[in-house]
N, C-alpha and C positions, 0 to 999 in steps of 0.2 A: 201800356207803354213797355212794361216787362217783355211781353213777347216781341215787340219791335226790336229791342236790344238783342234778345236771344236770336231773332232772325238775322240781324246784322252780324253777329258773331258767327253764326253757322255758315252765311254765304261768304264771309271773308276767310273763314277757316277752309272752306271747300275750295275757294279760288287759290288760296296759298298752297293747298295740296296739289291741285292741278298744275299750278306753275312750277312746283318744285318736284322734280323726280328723284330717282336714286343717283343716276349719273349727271354730273354737272353738264351744263350746255357747252362748255369748253371741250370736256372729254368727248362729248357725242361728236363736235365738230371735227376734233382731231381723228377720230375714228373714221368720219366720213372723208378724210383727205383734205380738209382745209389747212392752209398753213398755220404754223404755232401764232405767228404775230397776228394774223387776221382773228384767230379763235380768242387770244387774249384780249385784243381790242374789243372784240364783240361782247366778251363776257364783261369787261369793264363798262363798256357803253350800255349795256343792258341794266347793271346795277344803277347807273345813273339816269337811265331812261325811266326805270321802275320808280326811283325817287321823285323825279320831275313829274311823272303821272300820277303821284299822289300815295304811293307805298310808304308805310312808316317803317318798314323793315329794311329798306336799302339806303345807301349814301352813295353820293356822287363819287365817282372813282375814274380817274383819267391820268396816265402817265404822259404828262405834257411834253416831255423830252422825246419820248418815243413817238409820241402823236405827230410832232413836228419832222422827225428824221425818216420814220417808217411808213411808207404809205399803205402797206397792208394793215398795219395796226390802226392807222387813222381811219381806213375804209371800214374795218371791222368794227371800230368804235361807233362811227357814223351810223352803221347799219344797226347795230345793237341798240343803240339809243333809241333810234326812231321806232324799231320793231316793239321793244319792251315798254316804251312810253305809250305806244298805242295799246298795247294789250293791257297795260296797267289801267289806262284811261277806260277801257272797255269794263274791266272788272268793276272800278269804282261806279261807272255808270250803272252796271246791273245791280250792284249793291244799293244805290240810291233808289232804282226803280223797285226793287224788292222791299225796301223800307216804305216807300210811299204806297206800294200795294197794300202792304199790311196795315198801314195807317188807314187807308180807305175803308178796308175790311172791318176794322174796329169802329170807324165812324159810322159805318153802315148799321152795324149791330147796335150802337148807341141810338141811332136815329130810329131804327125799328122799334127798340124798347120805348123810346119816348112816344112814338106814334101810337104803340099799343096801350100805353098808359092814358094817353089823351082820348083814345077810343072809348076805353073802359069808363073814363070819367063822364064822357059825353052820353054813354048808354045809360048811366046810372042818374043822370040828371032828372030831377022830378020823381025819382023813386024813392019810397019811404024804406030806409035801410036800417031802421031801428030794430027790426026784428031779426037781423041778421046776426046780432050777438048770440042767439040761441043755436046757431048751427055749429057752434064749436063742439 
């Protein structure tokens, strides 16, 4: 079980490192020529989408007043929410898959050990093992 927890931490940490770069998404979008309102909306929507997708590190973020009056902010927020929610759900799914694979691997090891034990017991049936004590 300890290795399952370790694996989950490694997968989650790796995912977080991949999702967070040196420059913020907003800065990158501005450098690529997106309007400021769209980039701000996308950034806010992305935080909200990550939270909706299962991230424990993001919170819902939306400037409702700007969302209602600025169509670029609203479109950016909606796009960011959908994209980041989908990405976060994929990260969560991959983490669950990795944990389940680790559990299956550990269960297979346990099954193999039990099978070996039972085979050894079966082989020794009917064998006088009283002289085995002298093998030490």
